[in-house]
A tleap script that builds the chain and sets N, CA, C and O, in Angstrom:
source leaprc.protein.ff14SB
mol = sequence {
  NLEU ARG THR ARG ALA ALA ASP ALA ALA TRP
  GLN LEU ARG ASP GLY ASP LEU VAL LEU ASP
  PHE THR LEU PRO PRO GLY SER TYR ALA THR
  VAL LEU LEU SER GLU LEU ALA ASP PRO GLY
  GLU THR THR GLY CGLY
}
set mol.1.N position { 12.686 -1.939 0.706 }
set mol.1.CA position { 12.305 -3.167 -0.026 }
set mol.1.C position { 11.308 -3.975 0.798 }
set mol.1.O position { 11.611 -4.427 1.902 }
set mol.2.N position { 10.117 -4.146 0.239 }
set mol.2.CA position { 9.080 -4.896 0.947 }
set mol.2.C position { 9.145 -6.371 0.594 }
set mol.2.O position { 9.228 -6.733 -0.580 }
set mol.3.N position { 9.109 -7.195 1.581 }
set mol.3.CA position { 9.147 -8.633 1.361 }
set mol.3.C position { 7.813 -9.235 1.767 }
set mol.3.O position { 6.967 -8.548 2.339 }
set mol.4.N position { 7.624 -10.503 1.477 }
set mol.4.CA position { 6.365 -11.154 1.854 }
set mol.4.C position { 6.194 -11.158 3.364 }
set mol.4.O position { 5.087 -11.024 3.884 }
set mol.5.N position { 7.313 -11.315 4.053 }
set mol.5.CA position { 7.265 -11.319 5.513 }
set mol.5.C position { 6.792 -9.960 6.021 }
set mol.5.O position { 5.990 -9.874 6.951 }
set mol.6.N position { 7.302 -8.904 5.396 }
set mol.6.CA position { 6.916 -7.553 5.802 }
set mol.6.C position { 5.433 -7.329 5.522 }
set mol.6.O position { 4.719 -6.760 6.346 }
set mol.7.N position { 4.975 -7.780 4.354 }
set mol.7.CA position { 3.561 -7.632 4.008 }
set mol.7.C position { 2.692 -8.387 4.998 }
set mol.7.O position { 1.660 -7.885 5.442 }
set mol.8.N position { 3.115 -9.589 5.339 }
set mol.8.CA position { 2.359 -10.404 6.284 }
set mol.8.C position { 2.295 -9.726 7.644 }
set mol.8.O position { 1.263 -9.735 8.315 }
set mol.9.N position { 3.425 -9.137 8.036 }
set mol.9.CA position { 3.482 -8.456 9.324 }
set mol.9.C position { 2.532 -7.266 9.343 }
set mol.9.O position { 1.826 -7.048 10.327 }
set mol.10.N position { 2.512 -6.499 8.262 }
set mol.10.CA position { 1.635 -5.340 8.187 }
set mol.10.C position { 0.177 -5.770 8.181 }
set mol.10.O position { -0.660 -5.150 8.837 }
set mol.11.N position { -0.132 -6.844 7.433 }
set mol.11.CA position { -1.503 -7.325 7.364 }
set mol.11.C position { -1.948 -7.839 8.721 }
set mol.11.O position { -3.091 -7.628 9.129 }
set mol.12.N position { -1.036 -8.518 9.427 }
set mol.12.CA position { -1.357 -9.024 10.756 }
set mol.12.C position { -1.579 -7.854 11.711 }
set mol.12.O position { -2.451 -7.903 12.578 }
set mol.13.N position { -0.783 -6.808 11.541 }
set mol.13.CA position { -0.910 -5.633 12.394 }
set mol.13.C position { -2.227 -4.919 12.125 }
set mol.13.O position { -2.841 -4.363 13.036 }
set mol.14.N position { -2.654 -4.938 10.873 }
set mol.14.CA position { -3.903 -4.266 10.501 }
set mol.14.C position { -5.106 -5.111 10.880 }
set mol.14.O position { -6.244 -4.650 10.799 }
set mol.15.N position { -4.855 -6.349 11.294 }
set mol.15.CA position { -5.949 -7.223 11.696 }
set mol.15.C position { -6.425 -8.110 10.564 }
set mol.15.O position { -7.359 -8.893 10.734 }
set mol.16.N position { -5.786 -7.991 9.407 }
set mol.16.CA position { -6.157 -8.838 8.275 }
set mol.16.C position { -5.121 -9.940 8.124 }
set mol.16.O position { -4.033 -9.713 7.595 }
set mol.17.N position { -5.463 -11.122 8.587 }
set mol.17.CA position { -4.512 -12.229 8.532 }
set mol.17.C position { -4.600 -12.937 7.190 }
set mol.17.O position { -5.517 -13.719 6.938 }
set mol.18.N position { -3.631 -12.648 6.338 }
set mol.18.CA position { -3.601 -13.293 5.017 }
set mol.18.C position { -2.210 -13.857 4.784 }
set mol.18.O position { -1.335 -13.185 4.238 }
set mol.19.N position { -2.020 -15.102 5.206 }
set mol.19.CA position { -0.702 -15.723 5.070 }
set mol.19.C position { -0.753 -16.909 4.113 }
set mol.19.O position { 0.150 -17.746 4.095 }
set mol.20.N position { -1.821 -16.970 3.319 }
set mol.20.CA position { -1.983 -18.093 2.402 }
set mol.20.C position { -0.861 -18.128 1.376 }
set mol.20.O position { -0.519 -19.191 0.858 }
set mol.21.N position { -0.283 -16.955 1.080 }
set mol.21.CA position { 0.747 -16.900 0.055 }
set mol.21.C position { 2.118 -17.263 0.615 }
set mol.21.O position { 3.074 -17.427 -0.143 }
set mol.22.N position { 2.220 -17.388 1.922 }
set mol.22.CA position { 3.507 -17.719 2.528 }
set mol.22.C position { 3.460 -19.059 3.246 }
set mol.22.O position { 4.425 -19.823 3.202 }
set mol.23.N position { 2.349 -19.347 3.904 }
set mol.23.CA position { 2.248 -20.579 4.664 }
set mol.23.C position { 1.094 -21.433 4.150 }
set mol.23.O position { 0.023 -20.907 3.846 }
set mol.24.N position { 1.300 -22.741 4.050 }
set mol.24.CA position { 0.247 -23.650 3.623 }
set mol.24.C position { -0.864 -23.701 4.658 }
set mol.24.O position { -0.588 -23.662 5.857 }
set mol.25.N position { -2.125 -23.787 4.216 }
set mol.25.CA position { -3.255 -23.843 5.144 }
set mol.25.C position { -3.134 -25.028 6.093 }
set mol.25.O position { -2.795 -26.139 5.684 }
set mol.26.N position { -3.416 -24.774 7.361 }
set mol.26.CA position { -3.379 -25.869 8.312 }
set mol.26.C position { -2.021 -26.035 8.966 }
set mol.26.O position { -1.855 -26.883 9.843 }
set mol.27.N position { -1.044 -25.235 8.548 }
set mol.27.CA position { 0.281 -25.336 9.154 }
set mol.27.C position { 0.238 -24.789 10.577 }
set mol.27.O position { -0.641 -23.996 10.913 }
set mol.28.N position { 1.174 -25.205 11.403 }
set mol.28.CA position { 1.190 -24.799 12.811 }
set mol.28.C position { 1.260 -23.286 12.931 }
set mol.28.O position { 0.541 -22.686 13.730 }
set mol.29.N position { 2.129 -22.669 12.132 }
set mol.29.CA position { 2.309 -21.219 12.196 }
set mol.29.C position { 1.015 -20.501 11.819 }
set mol.29.O position { 0.626 -19.522 12.456 }
set mol.30.N position { 0.354 -21.001 10.773 }
set mol.30.CA position { -0.886 -20.368 10.324 }
set mol.30.C position { -1.950 -20.450 11.405 }
set mol.30.O position { -2.626 -19.464 11.699 }
set mol.31.N position { -2.097 -21.637 11.999 }
set mol.31.CA position { -3.089 -21.828 13.057 }
set mol.31.C position { -2.759 -20.964 14.260 }
set mol.31.O position { -3.638 -20.340 14.854 }
set mol.32.N position { -1.470 -20.936 14.613 }
set mol.32.CA position { -1.042 -20.158 15.772 }
set mol.32.C position { -1.322 -18.678 15.560 }
set mol.32.O position { -1.877 -18.017 16.438 }
set mol.33.N position { -0.941 -18.156 14.398 }
set mol.33.CA position { -1.169 -16.749 14.099 }
set mol.33.C position { -2.656 -16.454 14.014 }
set mol.33.O position { -3.107 -15.374 14.395 }
set mol.34.N position { -3.406 -17.410 13.517 }
set mol.34.CA position { -4.851 -17.223 13.409 }
set mol.34.C position { -5.472 -17.084 14.791 }
set mol.34.O position { -6.338 -16.236 15.009 }
set mol.35.N position { -5.027 -17.921 15.723 }
set mol.35.CA position { -5.561 -17.861 17.083 }
set mol.35.C position { -5.113 -16.580 17.775 }
set mol.35.O position { -5.850 -16.015 18.583 }
set mol.36.N position { -3.907 -16.125 17.459 }
set mol.36.CA position { -3.407 -14.884 18.048 }
set mol.36.C position { -4.202 -13.700 17.520 }
set mol.36.O position { -4.483 -12.749 18.250 }
set mol.37.N position { -4.559 -13.769 16.247 }
set mol.37.CA position { -5.307 -12.680 15.626 }
set mol.37.C position { -6.745 -12.676 16.142 }
set mol.37.O position { -7.324 -11.619 16.391 }
set mol.38.N position { -7.319 -13.889 16.301 }
set mol.38.CA position { -8.696 -14.006 16.778 }
set mol.38.C position { -8.762 -14.947 17.968 }
set mol.38.O position { -9.092 -16.123 17.815 }
set mol.39.N position { -8.452 -14.438 19.152 }
set mol.39.CA position { -8.451 -15.263 20.367 }
set mol.39.C position { -9.828 -15.849 20.661 }
set mol.39.O position { -9.940 -16.885 21.316 }
set mol.40.N position { -10.861 -15.191 20.183 }
set mol.40.CA position { -12.213 -15.648 20.476 }
set mol.40.C position { -12.608 -16.866 19.671 }
set mol.40.O position { -13.556 -17.570 20.017 }
set mol.41.N position { -11.874 -17.117 18.590 }
set mol.41.CA position { -12.214 -18.255 17.739 }
set mol.41.C position { -11.145 -19.329 17.869 }
set mol.41.O position { -9.950 -19.032 17.865 }
set mol.42.N position { -11.583 -20.581 17.986 }
set mol.42.CA position { -10.635 -21.681 18.086 }
set mol.42.C position { -10.839 -22.624 16.915 }
set mol.42.O position { -11.956 -22.779 16.421 }
set mol.43.N position { -9.763 -23.254 16.471 }
set mol.43.CA position { -9.847 -24.152 15.324 }
set mol.43.C position { -10.516 -25.462 15.731 }
set mol.43.O position { -11.093 -26.150 14.889 }
set mol.44.N position { -10.443 -25.805 16.992 }
set mol.44.CA position { -11.084 -27.026 17.470 }
set mol.44.C position { -10.235 -28.249 17.212 }
set mol.44.O position { -10.662 -29.366 17.503 }
set mol.45.N position { -9.022 -28.063 16.662 }
set mol.45.CA position { -8.119 -29.183 16.460 }
set mol.45.C position { -8.677 -30.175 15.493 }
set mol.45.O position { -8.037 -31.188 15.208 }
savepdb mol mol.pdb
quit
Protein backbone atom coordinates (compact mmCIF):
# COMPACT_ATOMS: atom_id res chain seq x y z
CA UNK A 1 0.00 0.00 0.00
CA UNK A 2 1.54 3.26 -1.17
CA UNK A 3 0.91 6.33 0.90
CA UNK A 4 1.66 9.99 0.25
CA UNK A 5 4.60 9.73 2.60
CA UNK A 6 5.97 6.80 0.61
CA UNK A 7 5.49 8.68 -2.66
CA UNK A 8 7.23 11.72 -1.22
CA UNK A 9 10.09 9.56 -0.02
CA UNK A 10 10.52 7.97 -3.44
CA UNK A 11 10.35 11.34 -5.19
CA UNK A 12 12.91 12.76 -2.77
CA UNK A 13 15.12 9.74 -3.39
CA UNK A 14 14.80 10.22 -7.15
CA UNK A 15 15.81 13.85 -6.72
CA UNK A 16 12.38 15.21 -7.57
CA UNK A 17 11.16 17.12 -4.54
CA UNK A 18 7.40 17.40 -4.85
CA UNK A 19 5.80 17.81 -1.45
CA UNK A 20 3.22 20.41 -2.40
CA UNK A 21 0.48 17.84 -1.94
CA UNK A 22 1.54 17.05 1.61
CA UNK A 23 3.15 20.18 2.99
CA UNK A 24 2.10 23.82 2.54
CA UNK A 25 4.63 25.97 0.65
CA UNK A 26 7.00 27.81 2.92
CA UNK A 27 6.63 25.35 5.79
CA UNK A 28 9.75 24.50 7.80
CA UNK A 29 9.75 20.89 6.62
CA UNK A 30 9.39 21.91 2.97
CA UNK A 31 12.23 24.42 3.21
CA UNK A 32 14.40 21.97 5.11
CA UNK A 33 13.83 19.17 2.61
CA UNK A 34 14.36 21.59 -0.23
CA UNK A 35 17.75 22.62 1.13
CA UNK A 36 18.65 18.97 1.72
CA UNK A 37 17.71 18.13 -1.85
CA UNK A 38 19.57 21.15 -3.26
CA UNK A 39 22.39 22.16 -0.90
CA UNK A 40 23.69 24.57 -3.51
CA UNK A 41 20.54 26.66 -3.41
CA UNK A 42 19.41 28.64 -0.39
CA UNK A 43 16.00 30.18 0.23
CA UNK A 44 17.61 33.31 1.64
CA UNK A 45 15.11 33.42 4.50
